[in-house]
C-alpha positions as a printed Julia matrix, in Angstrom:
144×3 Matrix{Float64}:
 -27.08  -25.29    2.13
 -28.57  -23.16   -0.63
 -29.48  -20.44    1.88
 -25.9   -20.39    3.18
 -24.54  -20.05   -0.36
 -26.93  -17.16   -1.09
 -25.87  -15.45    2.15
 -22.19  -15.77    1.26
 -22.78  -14.31   -2.21
 -24.66  -11.35   -0.72
 -21.94  -10.85    1.88
 -19.24  -10.88   -0.82
 -21.21   -8.26   -2.77
 -21.35   -6.02    0.3
 -17.6    -6.36    0.73
 -17.03   -5.16   -2.84
 -19.15   -2.07   -2.15
 -17.12   -1.26    0.96
 -13.94   -0.8    -1.1
 -14.93    0.65   -4.44
 -13.87    3.08   -7.13
 -16.25    5.67   -8.54
 -16.53    6.78  -12.18
 -13.61    9.24  -11.82
 -11.35    6.46  -10.51
 -11.31    7.8    -6.94
 -10.84    5.04   -4.41
 -13.21    4.88   -1.46
 -12.74    2.78    1.63
 -15.98    2.67    3.56
 -17.28    6.24    3.47
 -13.82    7.87    3.08
 -12.33    8.95   -0.24
  -8.59    8.43   -0.51
  -6.46   11.55   -1.14
  -5.66   12.31   -4.79
  -1.9    11.86   -4.34
  -2.1     8.53   -2.52
  -0.47    5.62   -4.35
  -2.9     2.71   -4.58
  -1.94   -0.84   -5.5
  -5.06   -2.85   -6.26
  -3.86   -6.32   -7.22
  -0.99   -5.07   -9.38
  -2.84   -2.12  -10.92
  -1.16    1.06   -9.7
  -2.83    4.43   -9.3
  -0.6     7.52   -8.92
   2.55    5.62   -9.83
   4.13    8.95  -10.83
   3.79   10.15   -7.23
   5.78    7.14   -6.04
   8.46    7.86   -8.68
   8.6    11.47   -7.46
   9.11   10.25   -3.88
  11.98    7.98   -5.0
  13.64   10.89   -6.82
  13.32   13.07   -3.71
  14.97   10.36   -1.61
  17.8    10.11   -4.14
  18.19   13.92   -4.1
  18.04   13.97   -0.26
  14.91   16.17   -0.28
  12.29   15.78    2.43
   9.02   14.18    1.29
   6.09   12.14    2.55
   3.8     9.7     0.78
   0.94    7.33    1.56
   0.58    3.93   -0.12
  -2.43    1.64    0.13
  -1.98   -1.97   -0.95
  -5.04   -4.17   -1.19
  -4.69   -7.82   -0.18
  -6.05  -10.69   -2.27
  -9.16  -10.61   -0.08
  -9.61   -6.88   -0.7
  -8.44   -5.54    2.67
  -6.39   -2.32    2.71
  -2.91   -2.14    4.23
  -1.76    1.45    4.73
   1.85    2.55    4.63
   3.08    6.04    5.35
   6.62    6.78    4.18
   8.41    9.94    5.2
  11.91   11.04    4.29
  13.67   13.74    6.31
  16.68   14.1     4.03
  18.61   11.39    5.87
  16.39    8.36    6.6
  13.1     6.83    5.49
  10.54    6.25    8.23
   7.87    3.65    7.49
   4.62    3.26    9.4
   2.6     0.26    8.19
  -0.97   -0.16    9.44
  -2.48   -3.62    8.9
  -5.34   -3.2    11.38
  -7.94   -3.38    8.57
  -6.45   -6.61    7.15
  -8.55   -9.46    8.53
  -5.79  -12.02    7.86
  -2.8    -9.84    8.76
  -1.08   -9.14   12.04
  -3.54   -6.38   12.91
  -0.68   -4.21   14.13
   0.99   -0.93   13.32
   4.69   -1.49   12.57
   7.25    1.31   12.49
  10.8     1.22   11.24
  13.46    3.66   10.16
  15.66    2.73    7.21
  18.55    4.29    5.34
  17.16    3.92    1.81
  14.81    2.22   -0.65
  16.29   -0.41   -2.96
  14.95   -1.15   -6.44
  15.36   -4.75   -7.59
  14.3    -5.75  -11.09
  13.47   -9.25  -12.31
  11.96  -10.39  -15.63
   8.38  -10.09  -14.36
   8.48   -7.26  -11.79
  10.27   -4.4   -10.07
  10.3    -4.63   -6.28
  10.96   -1.66   -4.0
  12.2    -2.55   -0.52
  13.43   -0.66    2.51
  17.09   -1.33    3.34
  19.32   -1.03    6.39
  16.44   -0.77    8.85
  16.49   -0.47   12.63
  13.76   -3.11   13.0
  13.2    -6.47   11.4
   9.6    -7.13   12.43
   7.96   -5.05    9.67
   7.57   -5.88    5.99
  10.42   -4.22    4.06
   8.64   -4.54    0.67
   7.07   -1.17   -0.08
   5.66   -1.72   -3.55
   5.82   -4.19   -6.44
   5.36   -3.08  -10.05
   4.43   -5.95  -12.37
   5.57   -5.87  -15.99
């Protein structure tokens, strides 16, 4: 039993090294460093939040833009979402293939806009008026 516990602790330590941040705050997943303008949500702590705000402004102004968002699950697995706006609609491609407890699929949907909904403890950004209902419409949650 003690050997199993030691193995699990070592395994958990390896998992933390797989998804880590270096001294400069750059996020690495495995051996890949995430692009500087990627929005990263690590358990409610946002990196490059200003880039997400810029994307929202471009959608409101009907200007084409593209952004990548990585949200880490409670277990530490990355879920990737690519949002692109062509001046008319928002296309979302969500990749959960690296999430060991997720669907393991790549979901695509095209939506008319992104809705901001504020509550006392958070601001939630969701895709609205989408052509598909099988994907997760929640794009990002900002905790207060």
